[in-house]
N, C-alpha and C positions, 0 to 999 in steps of 0.2 A: 307360383305356376295354377294354372287355370285350367278342371280337366272340364269340358260341355257337355252333360248330356247324364243319362247314367247304363252305363259299357260294364257289364258285368266279367269276370274273368269267367269262362264256364267250366274247373278243377273248384274253383273256390268259393264260389258264386260274390268275391267283393269288389263292391263296385269302386273302378279304375279311379276316381276321381279322390276317394278315401285311399287306397293307394296315391294317391302324388299329390296329400295338404301341405302345407310344410308348420310352421310354429307360429299361430298368431296371424295366419294369411286369414281372411275375414272371403269364405268359401260364402256361398248360393246360402245356405243355411245358417253357419255362421257353429253346425254341428260338431265339428272336428277342429280343438285352440291346439292340443301335443304333437308334438313330430310323434309317427310313426319310425321303429325300432321292428328290429328281428327279435325275435327268444331266444335266449337260447335250450333248446334242445337238452335235455338230459334221459344218458339210460341208466339203468342202475345202477353200474359199476361207477359209471361219473357223479351219481350220487350217493353212492359210498366216499368219496372224496368228504364232500363237503356236508357228511353228517356222520356221525361215526358211528354205525349199525351194520350191524351183521345182513347176507343181501339177505335170509331165510324172510326176519324181524318187516322188511322193508316190501318183500312180496303180503307179507303179513296186511301191512297196515292197507294195502291198495286192498288186497282183500272187502278185510272191514272199514273202508275209505274211508277212512283216517286220517289217510294222507293226498290230499292234490295230485293227479295223474289225467292218465290220455293214453287211449287205449285203439292201436292201430291194426289187425289180428290181435296176434302172440306177443306184439309189441311193446311194451310197456315204456313211455315216454316223463317227464318231468321235466316240466315248463320254472328253468332258473325263479323266474321271478315270483310263481306262484308258489313254491318251498323258501326260500322265503320269511315271502308276507306267511307262511303258513307255522312257519319256528316265530316266527313277531309275536301271532297271536297263543302259543301256544307256552309261552315261558313262562314263568314260573310264578319269582324274583325278581 
């Protein structure tokens, strides 16, 4: 599937060409080789199911920017893939 031109989604400013790229497809510039998957977004409570931490500790880690997070208004969100990478990088042994 190929989308010609640079049409932008007004809400996210992501080129539609990037949205419809298929793995292994030769795009105009060859810049997108992997299929796009939607990230899984987690709330603080959902993150607690993955990490054995208290809610207050998670808030502290976000306050000192020690854990990858996104803030939309007053809502804290975490991408599952970023959290798993962070856990792998911070492994002790």
